[in-house]
C-alpha positions as CSV (number, residue, x, y, z in Angstrom):
1,M,81.3,-31.2,75.9
2,A,83.0,-29.4,78.5
3,L,84.6,-25.4,77.2
4,E,88.1,-25.3,77.2
5,K,90.2,-22.3,78.3
6,I,92.6,-20.5,75.8
7,T,95.8,-21.4,76.6
8,E,99.4,-20.4,75.5
9,N,99.7,-22.6,73.3
10,D,96.5,-21.7,71.4
11,L,98.3,-18.0,70.5
12,L,101.6,-19.9,69.4
13,G,103.3,-18.4,66.2
14,K,99.7,-16.3,65.8
15,G,99.6,-12.9,65.4
16,V,102.5,-10.2,65.0
17,M,103.8,-11.9,68.1
18,G,105.0,-14.7,65.5
19,Q,106.8,-11.9,63.3
20,P,110.1,-11.0,63.0
21,E,110.7,-7.8,64.0
22,V,111.0,-6.8,59.8
23,P,108.0,-9.0,59.2
24,G,108.6,-8.6,55.1
25,L,104.8,-8.8,54.6
26,T,102.4,-6.9,52.6
27,A,99.2,-4.3,53.9
28,L,97.0,-7.7,53.6
29,E,98.9,-10.6,55.3
30,M,99.8,-7.8,58.0
31,Q,96.3,-6.6,58.5
32,A,95.7,-11.0,58.6
33,A,98.4,-11.1,61.1
34,I,96.8,-8.6,63.2
35,E,93.6,-10.4,63.6
36,Q,94.7,-13.6,63.5
37,I,93.9,-14.5,67.3
38,T,90.6,-12.6,67.5
39,R,89.5,-14.4,64.3
40,E,91.1,-17.6,64.8
41,V,91.5,-18.1,68.4
42,V,88.8,-15.9,70.0
43,I,85.8,-15.9,67.9
44,P,85.8,-19.8,67.6
45,K,85.7,-19.7,71.5
46,I,83.0,-17.5,71.7
47,N,81.1,-19.5,68.9
48,E,81.6,-22.7,71.4
49,I,80.5,-21.1,74.7
50,I,77.1,-20.1,73.0
51,E,76.7,-23.4,71.3
52,Q,76.9,-24.6,74.7
53,A,75.0,-21.8,76.5
54,A,71.3,-20.7,76.7
55,S,69.6,-17.8,77.6
56,K,66.8,-17.0,80.3
57,E,64.2,-17.4,77.4
58,D,66.3,-20.2,76.0
59,L,64.7,-22.0,79.2
60,E,61.9,-20.8,80.0
61,K,61.3,-22.3,75.8
62,L,62.8,-25.2,76.8
63,L,61.1,-25.7,80.6
64,I,58.1,-25.1,78.5
65,E,58.3,-27.4,76.0
66,A,59.0,-29.9,78.4
67,G,55.8,-29.4,80.5
68,A,57.4,-28.4,83.3
69,V,56.3,-25.4,85.8
70,T,57.2,-22.3,84.8
71,S,55.5,-19.9,87.5
72,V,54.3,-20.9,91.2
73,F,51.0,-19.6,92.7
74,G,50.5,-17.0,90.0
75,R,53.9,-15.5,90.3
76,A,56.9,-15.9,88.1
77,G,60.6,-16.1,89.1
78,N,62.5,-16.7,92.8
79,V,59.1,-17.7,94.1
80,R,59.0,-18.2,98.0
81,A,55.9,-19.1,100.0
82,R,53.7,-17.4,101.5
83,K,50.9,-17.1,103.9
84,G,48.0,-18.8,102.3
85,D,49.6,-20.8,99.3
86,Y,48.6,-23.8,101.5
87,T,46.1,-25.1,103.3
88,P,47.0,-27.5,106.2
89,E,45.5,-30.5,104.2
90,M,47.7,-29.9,101.6
91,V,50.5,-30.4,103.5
92,G,49.5,-33.2,105.9
93,A,48.4,-30.7,108.9
94,A,45.4,-29.8,110.8
95,A,42.6,-27.7,109.9
96,K,42.9,-24.2,111.3
97,T,39.3,-25.1,113.3
98,H,39.1,-29.0,113.9
99,A,37.7,-29.1,117.7
100,R,34.5,-30.9,116.5
101,E,36.4,-33.7,115.4
102,H,38.3,-34.3,118.9
103,A,35.1,-33.8,120.6
104,W,33.9,-36.4,122.6
105,D,31.4,-37.7,120.3
106,G,33.7,-36.5,117.0
107,S,35.0,-38.5,114.8
108,D,38.6,-38.3,116.1
109,P,37.9,-38.1,120.0
110,I,40.3,-37.6,122.5
111,D,40.4,-39.3,126.1
112,P,40.8,-36.5,128.7
113,V,43.6,-39.1,129.8
114,N,45.6,-38.2,126.9
115,I,45.8,-34.4,128.3
116,S,45.7,-35.2,131.6
117,A,41.9,-33.7,132.1
118,A,39.3,-35.0,134.0
119,D,37.1,-36.9,132.5
120,R,33.7,-35.4,131.0
121,V,31.6,-36.7,133.6
122,H,32.8,-35.9,137.4
123,K,31.8,-35.1,140.4
124,H,33.6,-32.8,143.2
125,G,32.1,-34.3,146.3
126,N,29.3,-32.8,147.2
127,I,29.7,-29.9,145.0
128,T,26.8,-29.9,142.2
129,N,27.4,-29.0,138.9
130,E,25.8,-25.5,139.9
131,G,28.6,-24.9,141.8
132,K,26.1,-25.7,145.1
133,I,26.8,-27.2,148.2
134,G,23.3,-27.9,150.2
135,D,20.0,-25.8,149.2
136,A,20.1,-23.9,152.1
137,N,20.7,-20.5,152.8
138,G,23.1,-19.0,155.6
139,M,25.1,-22.0,155.9
140,V,28.4,-22.5,156.5
141,L,31.3,-24.2,154.9
142,M,33.8,-26.8,156.8
143,T,35.0,-29.9,156.0
144,G,33.5,-33.0,157.4
145,L,34.5,-36.8,157.3
146,G,37.6,-37.6,155.2
147,G,38.1,-33.9,154.6
148,A,35.1,-33.9,152.3
149,I,32.6,-30.0,152.1
150,E,30.0,-30.5,153.9
151,A,27.3,-26.9,154.6
152,K,26.1,-26.9,158.3
153,E,24.2,-24.5,160.4
154,K,26.2,-22.5,162.2
155,A,25.1,-23.4,165.6
156,N,26.8,-26.3,164.7
157,C,30.0,-25.3,163.9
158,G,31.5,-24.6,166.8
159,F,30.6,-20.9,166.6
160,V,29.4,-18.3,169.9
161,L,26.4,-16.8,167.9
162,P,24.3,-13.9,169.9
163,P,20.8,-15.0,170.5
164,E,17.9,-13.9,168.8
165,R,15.6,-11.8,170.3
166,K,12.1,-13.6,170.3
167,E,8.8,-11.9,171.6
168,I,6.0,-14.4,174.0
169,S,2.7,-14.6,174.7
170,G,1.0,-17.3,176.3
171,E,2.4,-20.9,176.0
172,F,5.9,-21.5,173.8
173,T,8.6,-24.0,174.2
174,A,11.7,-23.0,174.9
175,E,14.4,-23.1,172.0
176,D,18.2,-22.7,172.1
177,N,20.4,-19.4,172.1
178,K,16.8,-16.8,172.6
179,I,16.0,-14.0,174.6
180,Y,12.6,-14.1,175.4
181,F,10.7,-10.9,176.0
182,G,7.1,-9.9,176.9
183,E,4.8,-7.2,177.9
184,G,1.4,-7.8,180.1
185,I,1.4,-11.3,179.7
186,S,-1.5,-12.9,181.6
187,D,-1.1,-16.5,180.6
188,F,2.4,-18.1,181.1
189,V,3.2,-21.5,179.9
190,F,6.9,-22.5,179.4
191,N,7.4,-25.9,178.2
192,C,10.9,-27.7,178.0
193,D,12.3,-29.4,174.8
194,A,12.3,-32.7,174.9
195,D,15.9,-33.3,174.5
196,K,16.7,-31.0,177.0
197,A,19.1,-29.3,174.5
198,A,17.9,-25.6,174.6
199,S,19.6,-22.5,176.1
200,C,17.7,-20.2,176.3
201,H,16.8,-16.0,178.4
202,G,14.8,-13.8,178.7
203,W,12.6,-11.3,180.6
204,V,9.0,-11.4,181.3
205,V,6.3,-8.3,182.3
206,F,3.4,-9.8,183.5
207,G,0.1,-7.7,183.0
208,V,-2.4,-9.6,185.0
209,P,-1.3,-13.1,186.0
210,G,-3.5,-15.3,185.1
211,T,-2.4,-19.3,184.4
212,I,1.4,-19.6,184.8
213,S,2.8,-23.4,184.2
214,L,6.4,-24.4,184.1
215,N,6.4,-27.9,182.2
216,G,9.3,-30.6,181.8
217,F,11.8,-29.0,183.4
218,D,14.6,-31.2,185.9
219,F,15.4,-28.8,187.8
220,I,13.6,-25.3,188.7
221,D,15.2,-22.6,190.9
222,D,12.2,-20.4,191.7
223,M,13.4,-18.7,195.0
224,D,10.7,-15.5,194.0
225,D,8.0,-17.8,193.1
226,I,6.8,-16.7,189.9
227,A,3.1,-18.2,190.5
228,S,2.5,-15.0,192.5
229,A,4.0,-12.4,190.4
230,E,2.3,-8.8,190.7
231,S,1.0,-7.3,187.7
232,G,3.5,-5.1,186.4
233,S,6.4,-7.0,187.9
234,R,9.1,-8.3,185.7
235,W,11.1,-11.9,185.8
236,E,14.0,-12.5,184.3
237,F,14.9,-16.2,183.7
238,D,17.5,-18.6,182.6
239,L,16.9,-22.0,180.8
240,S,20.5,-24.5,180.5
241,Y,20.3,-28.9,179.6
242,G,16.6,-28.7,181.4
243,C,17.6,-26.3,184.4
244,L,15.4,-23.3,184.9
245,I,16.3,-20.2,187.4
246,I,13.9,-17.6,187.6
247,R,14.4,-14.2,189.2
248,K,12.3,-11.6,190.2
249,R,14.0,-8.0,189.1
250,S,11.2,-5.3,190.2
251,E,8.7,-4.9,192.2
């Protein structure tokens, strides 16, 4: 039943307000008139409220008897969730650590395409899985056919490299980009390379000249005739594309 307010109608004719100026009441009747509103209107209304309302303790007892939960996570009152109260599984979320499930061989693998990643097994052109390009030391990285990166020797990259100094004695085959030198050479056999690709420059200082032979050249310009070189004389030569030029530089 819904509670009702105390209205003016409830107070009409009650208490001393309803008595004439000279009530004509006995002392007992006057006492009753003074307490009439309290006893007949107010107290019954309060009792009605008490009957329809319940205390906190009454509510808790009622909930327990009904099988309801009166505490959460061991905490009573206005309980709010805290970190650690729920596991991911309890709320239908993924576990904090679940990468293994999404590995390529896991129970729920993720396709690299779905996350815009590279395939597990893929290539990087000439670059190996170890990050190598070729297997030689001192190579130069350049773009080759179609722009692919490849390793080339410095001499094949169009660089102008300083010539390498190389000591000679007796017979040898000319090589590209070398400066030859020699002291006290007695036999001098100079063989041109078969591809006529060598380019070299050098000096020779003869001891006691013995056999002097120049083999495989398309052209030899030897104005001073190296075959007649004297002991201790110094000679300079230039070789390019199978053509040899020899000059005497000292007596």
